[in-house]
PAZAPA-4460 file (N, C-alpha, C; in steps of 0.05 Angstrom, whole numbers, plus 32768, in hexadecimal, padded with zeros to 4 digits):
% residues 88
    n_x    n_y    n_z   ca_x   ca_y   ca_z    c_x    c_y    c_z   seq   type   mol
   7FEF   7EBA   7B34   7FE8   7EBB   7B50   7FDA   7ED5   7B57     1      M     A
   7FE4   7EEB   7B4B   7FD7   7F05   7B50   7FBA   7F05   7B47     2      M     A
   7FB6   7EFB   7B2F   7F9A   7EFA   7B25   7F89   7EE8   7B36     3      I     A
   7F93   7ED2   7B3E   7F83   7EC0   7B4F   7F7D   7ECD   7B6A     4      D     A
   7F91   7EDB   7B76   7F8C   7EE8   7B8F   7F77   7EFE   7B8C     5      A     A
   7F79   7F0D   7B77   7F65   7F22   7B72   7F49   7F16   7B6E     6      M     A
   7F48   7F00   7B5F   7F2E   7EF3   7B5B   7F22   7EE8   7B75     7      A     A
   7F33   7EDD   7B86   7F29   7ED3   7B9F   7F1E   7EEA   7BB0     8      D     A
   7F2B   7F01   7BAF   7F20   7F18   7BBE   7F05   7F20   7BB2     9      A     A
   7F03   7F1F   7B98   7EEA   7F26   7B8B   7ED3   7F13   7B94    10      G     A
   7ED9   7EFA   7B96   7EC5   7EE6   7B9F   7EBE   7EEC   7BBC    11      V     A
   7ED2   7EF4   7BCC   7ECD   7EFB   7BE8   7EB8   7F11   7BEA    12      K     A
   7EB9   7F24   7BD6   7EA6   7F3A   7BD7   7E8E   7F37   7BC5    13      Y     A
   7E88   7F1E   7BBD   7E6F   7F18   7BB0   7E6F   7F12   7B92    14      G     A
   7E86   7F13   7B85   7E87   7F0D   7B69   7E88   7EEF   7B65    15      L     A
   7E7E   7EE6   7B4E   7E82   7ECA   7B47   7E9F   7EC6   7B40    16      T     A
   7EA9   7EAE   7B43   7EC6   7EA9   7B3D   7ECB   7EAF   7B1F    17      K     A
   7EB9   7EA9   7B0E   7EBC   7EAE   7AF1   7EBF   7ECC   7AEC    18      K     A
   7EAD   7EDC   7AF7   7EAF   7EF9   7AF4   7EC7   7F05   7B01    19      N     A
   7ECE   7EFB   7B19   7EE5   7F05   7B27   7EFF   7EFF   7B18    20      A     A
   7F01   7EE8   7B0C   7F19   7EE1   7AFC   7F1A   7EF3   7AE3    21      L     A
   7F04   7EF8   7AD7   7F03   7F0A   7ABF   7F0C   7F26   7AC7    22      L     A
   7F00   7F31   7ADC   7F07   7F4C   7AE4   7F25   7F4E   7AEC    23      L     A
   7F2E   7F3B   7AFB   7F4A   7F3C   7B04   7F5D   7F39   7AEC    24      A     A
   7F56   7F28   7AD9   7F67   7F24   7AC1   7F67   7F3D   7AB0    25      S     A
   7F50   7F4A   7AAD   7F4F   7F63   7A9E   7F5E   7F79   7AAB    26      K     A
   7F5E   7F7A   7AC6   7F6D   7F8F   7AD4   7F8B   7F8C   7ACF    27      A     A
   7F94   7F73   7AD1   7FB1   7F6E   7ACC   7FB8   7F74   7AAF    28      V     A
   7FA6   7F6B   7A9D   7FAB   7F6F   7A80   7FAC   7F8D   7A7A    29      E     A
   7F99   7F9C   7A86   7F98   7FB9   7A81   7FB1   7FC7   7A8B    30      G     A
   7FBA   7FBF   7AA2   7FD3   7FCB   7AAE   7FEB   7FC5   7A9C    31      S     A
   7FEE   7FAC   7A94   8004   7FA5   7A83   8003   7FB4   7A68    32      A     A
   7FEB   7FB6   7A5D   7FE7   7FC3   7A43   7FEF   7FE1   7A45    33      K     A
   7FE9   7FEE   7A5B   7FF0   800A   7A5F   800E   800D   7A60    34      M     A
   801C   7FFC   7A6E   8039   7FFD   7A6F   8045   7FF9   7A53    35      V     A
   803C   7FE5   7A45   8047   7FDF   7A2B   8041   7FF5   7A17    36      I     A
   8028   7FFE   7A16   8020   8011   7A01   8029   802E   7A07    37      E     A
   802B   8036   7A20   8033   8052   7A26   8050   8055   7A2B    38      T     A
   805E   8040   7A34   807A   8042   7A3B   807E   8050   7A56    39      G     A
   8068   8057   7A63   806A   8065   7A7D   8071   8050   7A92    40      I     A
   8083   8058   7AA4   808C   8046   7ABA   8074   803E   7ACB    41      H     A
   8073   8025   7AD3   805C   801C   7AE4   8058   802D   7AFD    42      P     A
   806D   8036   7B09   806B   8047   7B21   805B   8060   7B1B    43      E     A
   8060   806C   7B04   8052   8084   7AFC   8035   807E   7AF6    44      Q     A
   8030   8068   7AE8   8014   8060   7AE2   8005   805C   7AFC    45      L     A
   8012   804F   7B10   8005   804B   7B2A   7FFF   8066   7B37    46      K     A
   8012   8079   7B36   800D   8093   7B42   7FF7   80A2   7B33    47      D     A
   7FF4   809D   7B1A   7FDF   80AA   7B0A   7FC3   80A1   7B12    48      N     A
   7FC0   8089   7B1B   7FA6   807E   7B22   7F9F   807F   7B40    49      V     A
   7FB2   8086   7B50   7FAE   8087   7B6D   7FA4   80A3   7B75    50      C     A
   7F8A   80A5   7B7B   7F7F   80BE   7B85   7F86   80C2   7BA2    51      S     A
   7F8B   80DA   7BAB   7F91   80DE   7BC7   7F79   80D4   7BD9    52      P     A
   7F80   80C3   7BEC   7F6C   80B8   7BFD   7F59   80A4   7BF0    53      G     A
   7F60   809B   7BD8   7F4E   8089   7BC9   7F52   806C   7BCE    54      G     A
   7F42   805C   7BC0   7F43   803F   7BC3   7F5C   8032   7BB8    55      T     A
   7F66   803C   7BA1   7F7D   8030   7B95   7F96   8034   7BA7    56      T     A
   7F9A   804C   7BB1   7FB1   8051   7BC2   7FAF   8041   7BDC    57      I     A
   7F97   803C   7BE6   7F94   802B   7BFD   7F9D   800F   7BF7    58      A     A
   7F96   8005   7BE0   7F9F   7FEA   7BD8   7FBD   7FE9   7BD4    59      A     A
   7FC8   7FFE   7BC7   7FE5   7FFF   7BC2   7FF4   7FFF   7BDD    60      V     A
   7FEB   800F   7BF0   7FF8   8010   7C0A   7FF7   7FF5   7C18    61      C     A
   7FE1   7FE7   7C16   7FDF   7FCD   7C22   7FF2   7FB9   7C15    62      E     A
   7FF4   7FBA   7BFA   8008   7FA8   7BED   8024   7FAF   7BF6    63      L     A
   802A   7FC8   7BF8   8045   7FD0   7C01   804A   7FC7   7C1E    64      E     A
   8036   7FCA   7C2F   8038   7FC1   7C4B   803D   7FA3   7C4E    65      N     A
   8031   7F94   7C3B   8033   7F77   7C3C   804C   7F6D   7C2D    66      K     A
   805C   7F80   7C21   8075   7F78   7C14   8072   7F6C   7BF8    67      G     A
   805E   7F75   7BEA   8058   7F6A   7BCF   8070   7F6B   7BBD    68      F     A
   807C   7F83   7BBA   8092   7F86   7BA7   80AA   7F74   7BB0    69      K     A
   80AF   7F73   7BC9   80C5   7F63   7BD4   80C0   7F45   7BCF    70      T     A
   80A7   7F3D   7BD2   80A0   7F21   7BCE   80A3   7F19   7BB1    71      A     A
   809A   7F2A   7B9F   809D   7F24   7B82   80BB   7F23   7B7A    72      V     A
   80CA   7F36   7B84   80E7   7F36   7B7E   80F5   7F1E   7B89    73      Q     A
   80ED   7F15   7BA1   80F9   7EFD   7BAD   80F2   7EE4   7B9D    74      A     A
   80DA   7EE3   7B93   80D1   7ECD   7B82   80E2   7ECC   7B68    75      A     A
   80E8   7EE2   7B5D   80F9   7EE3   7B45   8115   7EDB   7B4C    76      I     A
   811F   7EE5   7B62   813A   7EDD   7B6B   813C   7EBE   7B6E    77      D     A
   8127   7EB2   7B7A   8127   7E95   7B7E   8126   7E87   7B63    78      A     A
   8117   7E92   7B50   8116   7E86   7B35   8131   7E87   7B28    79      C     A
   813E   7E9E   7B29   8159   7EA0   7B1C   816D   7E8E   7B2A    80      V     A
   816C   7E8D   7B44   817E   7E7C   7B53   817B   7E5F   7B4B    81      K     A
   8162   7E56   7B4B   815C   7E3A   7B44   8164   7E34   7B27    82      R     A
   8160   7E47   7B15   8168   7E44   7AF9   8186   7E40   7AF7    83      N     A
   8195   7E50   7B06   81B2   7E4E   7B06   81BC   7E34   7B12    84      N     A
   81AE   7E2A   7B26   81B4   7E10   7B32   81B0   7DF9   7B1E    85      E     A
   819A   7DFC   7B0F   8194   7DE7   7AFC   81A7   7DE6   7AE4    86      M     A
   81B5   7DFC   7ADF   81C8   7DFD   7AC9   81E2   7DEF   7AD0    87      K     A
   81E7   7DEC   7AEA   8201   7DE0   7AF3   8201   7DC2   7AF0    88      Q     A
***
């Protein structure tokens, strides 16, 4: 869903859907690869790429304002809850 949302935003700003999906997928892939290969906590990696007053921190602030982390955690909670219900 994250990749699809990023791709839709890319289309909004003039990219083809194909290119937008590729760029979004590569961004997510690159982020995951950095966490896996460096062992650095994602919060630190985020801090490393957020320039003061820059575009990335603006995006991060908007995600935080919209409750991104809370929404993802709530989705996982719902998944675990449903899994437990299905075991009964």
